[in-house]
Structure formats: C-alpha cells, structure tokens
N, C-alpha and C positions, 0 to 999 in steps of 0.2 A: 849177293845176298853175304852178308858177313856173319861171324857164327853167334853174335849176338840175335841173329835176323831169323837163324833156322827154329824150326816149330820142332818139338819132339815129338813125336811118332810114339803113341801109346798103343800096346798090343796084347794081347794076352800072351803069358810065358805060357813055351812048353818044354818039355825033360828036356831038350835040347841046350835048352838056354839057363840050367841051374850053375854052369860051371859062372857063368859071364854076372848069374847073380849071385853071388857066393863073393866073387870078388869084387864088386860094388859094396855088399857088406861088409868085405874084412878091410878093406881100404878107409871105406866110412868110418869105422868104429875104431878105425888104429889112431885116427886122427880124434877121438874122444880120449883123450891121456888119461882120463879119470878111472876109468874102468878099468877091473881089473881083467886078468887074460887066462879065465877060466876054461879055454879050449884051443886045441888046439888048429892050426888051419886044416888040416886034412878031415877031425873031425866035423869044423862047421860047414867043407864041403858036402858031407855024410849027408850032415843033418838040413842041409837046403835041399839036395837032391831026394832023400829019403822020406822027410819029415814036412816041409816047408810047402814045398812043392805042390805034391798030391794031396797035402789036407789043407789047401789055403784058397782061394783065389789069387792068385797073383799076376800083376800086370808090368811091364818092363816101360820104360820110357829109353827110346832110341835116338841119339842126334848122329846124323850122319854116318848111319847103321852098327851104331856102334850102345850098348845097352848102356845108358847112365844115369837110371834108377831106377828102383822096382818099388813097390807095394804091394802088400797081401794084408787078404779079407779074411778072416774067421768069423762068420755070423756077422755081428756089426759091431764087429772092434776093428781096429786099424793096429794091425800087428806090426808091421812094418812099413816102413817109408826110408829109402836111404836113398840118398845119392853120390854118384864119385865124385872125390874131391872138387875136377875139373869141370865139373856139372854145376854147382851152383850159381846160382843170380842169372839165371840163363833160361828159366822159365819150366825147369823140369818140375822139380817139388809141385808147383801149382795147377801143372799139367796132371799129373798123378794125382794129386788131393781132387781135386776135381773129378778125375777120374769116378773113383774112390765115392764121395759123392752120389752121383749120379746113381752108382752101381746100389746105393745104399741109403735111397732119398730122406729114409725116415727119420735116419742120424747113424752117427757114430762117434764110440768112444774110442779110448785111447789112452797109454801110458808114458811118461818120458821122462827120464829124468832130471830129476829137479835143476840139476848142473849145468844143463843142455838148454841154455837160456837164448841161443839161437832157434832152437826148434818151436820151444814153447813161443816167444817172439811170434814166429813162423805159422802156428798154428792159432792165436788170436788174431791175427791178422784175417787171418782164413772165415773166422767167426768162429773157432771154438770156444767156450767158457771153463775156466776153473773148478771142476766137481770137487775135488778133495786132495789134501797131498797127505802120502804115507813117509814112512820109514824105509821101506823099501824091504822088510820082510818078506814080501807078494815077490819078489824077483831074484833069482838066482845070483846078480850081483851081489846084491845086498846092500845096493845104495838107493837111498832117499828119492822114490817119483811122486807123479803128480797125474793126476787121474785128470784126464779134456774130456767137456761132449760139445758132442755142434747136433742142432735140430735146424732144420729147414724154418 
C-alpha cells in the first residue's frame, strides 16, 4: 500500500490529543501568511486543551498512526477543520468533512477567510453554498470572511 492508498482513521479526540491537535492547527495556520499572529504558540496550545477540546465535538484523522488533521463541531457549526501541511490531497479533509456531515445530517454552517481560496473551493466541491461575505468584524483577525452552509 502506498501513502496515497492509506485511508485516514477518524476517531473522537481525547484530552491526550490536545498537543497533536494544537500542532496541526499551528502548522496549518503558519502557511496562511495573510493571517496576523495574535497569540503565542503556548496560548494556542492552552486554548486547544482548555477550550476547544472540552467545549466542542472534536475528531482527529490519523494516517499511519499520526494525527494528520482535525475537525471541531459546536452545535450546527463546523468551527475548525485543519490539516497538517503534508496531509493535503490525501483524502483526510474529505474524510473529516464527511464525518462532520454524518454527525450533523440536517446541516452545517461555517466561516472561512475570503482569502482562503483553496478551502472555499474544497467546501464548494463538497456541497456547501455561499450564504454571505463579511467584512471580518466578527472574527478576531478582522479579516473578510465568508459564511457557507450545507444542507442535505
């Protein structure tokens, strides 16, 4: 089996996954060079462990035993879906998004930065439609965003 043939294992995240989830988050966002750096790595790790994992339904995707991505749901919102840079184009994002859709069969909403054109194309390919574009006043980065919605 080659690396591209490996299917990700999706499982519920536990408190022991906080460090891995934080590393995926930090690495993915580091590649989004348009984002302002608002928090230190230590603050981000504490936020993942103390806020995201306890208050959201979080799943991780593993490839060959390593966390390659994660998705976090809060109510009907997909708050986060991030992949480790080396996990792109390997079915990890699609597997996580498919799991989120199964968990919320009546629909999902999400926000994405307008400049994140790759993510926008990804969500549109997976049936999400644009609801509205915003000026960024609703996110701490103050960057223009886009609201997407998926309904079965």
